[in-house]
N, C-alpha and C positions, 0 to 999 in steps of 0.2 A: 489321219485321213483314211488309212486302210480299214480301220474299224467301221467307219461310216459306209463303207462299201458292203458290209455284211450285217449291219445293225441299224436300226433307227436311233438317231441321237437327239437328245434334248439338252442343248447347252444352257447352263444356268450358272451364274456366279452368286452364291449365297451372300457374299460380302457386299456386292453391289446391290442385290435385291434388298438387303438389310439396310441400305442407305449410305454406304461408304463410297467415296469417290474412287475414280481410276485416273491416275495412279493414287495409291494411298500409302501412308506411312506403315512400315512393318509393325506388326502387333504379335504378341505372344500370350498364351494362357498362363496366368500366374498361379501360384500355389493355392490361393483362396478361390480359384475358379473364375475370376474375372479375366477379361481380355484387355490388355493395355498396350498402347504404343510405346516406343522407346522414350518418348517425351513424357510418358505417364498418363496420357489421356485414356479414360475408360471408354472402350468401344463395345463393351459386353452386350448391351441391348441390340446393337446392330447385328452382331453375330448371332444372337438368339433369334431375332426376326428373320434373318436369312436362312437359318436352319429350319425354322418352322415353315417358311415358304417352300423350301426344297422338299420337305416331307409332304406338304400339301400338293405340290406338283406331282411327286411320285405317286401318291395315292390316286389323284385325279386321272393320271394316265396309265395306271397299272404297272408302273416301273418296278422291276424286280432286281435290277443290277445297276450299280453306279460306278463310274470310273472317276476318281477324285484326284486332286493335286496333292502330291506327296509333301509331308511335313507342314502343311498349312494349318494355322490354328483353327480354321474352319473345316477343311477337307482332309487333313492328314488322317489316314486310317491305320497306320502301323506305328508311326512315331511322329512326334511334333517337337518343336524347340521347347526348351525347359523353362522359359519365362525370364531368363537372365540376359537375353540378347547377346550371348557368347557363342552362338552357333552350336551349342551342345544340345543333343537330342535325347529324348526319353521315350520309352515304349508306352505310348498313350495315343489317344485319338482326339481329333478336333471336334468342335461342337456340332457341325453338320454331319460329319461321319458318324458320330455316336447317335444322333437323332435318326438318321436314315437306318442305321443298323437296328435300332430299337423298334423302328417301324416295319421291320422285316425285309429291308432292302439289303442285298449282298453288296458290300463295298470293297473296292480295290483301288489301288493307285495306278496312275499311268505307268509307273515303273514296273508294275506287275505285267503290263502288256508289252512294253518296249524295253529291250535290253540295252546295254551301253552301246552296242553296235547299231542300234536303230531297227533291228529286226524284231517282229512280234514273237513273243514267247507263246508256246502252244498251250494256252489256257492255264498256266501255272498261277495259283492263287495262294495268298497267305491270309490267315485269319487271325484276328485279335481275339484272345480268349475272353 
C-alpha cells in the first residue's frame, strides 16, 4: 500500500491472465522446463501466455520496474521451488520474471521492499546474475 502512495501501480497476475483459475493448485517448474501441478497436470502454456502478456503490458505502458511475488513459478525473481513439491528452493527465476528481465524490466520481489517487520527497506535490491 505504501508503494502505491509513491508510484503508479499496474496490478497483473500472469497466471490468471494466462488462463488459470483463482485459487489454483500449486505448480512448480520441473527440470525439463515444464510447469506442473502436484497432480502432474501440465500448465506450462498458461504460464507462458501470462509471461508474454506481462511483457506486452510492460512495453505498452513503458514499465521499467516490476515487483513480483517471491518464489512463484511465474514471478519468483531470486529463487523458486525446485519442482519436487518438497518446499526446497533453488536459485532460479520464474517464467514471467525471466521474460520481464529479458525485456529490460528491472525485477524484484515484494520481500525486497518489505522486511520481516513490515517496514519498507530503503531501495535495497538483489539481482539475479
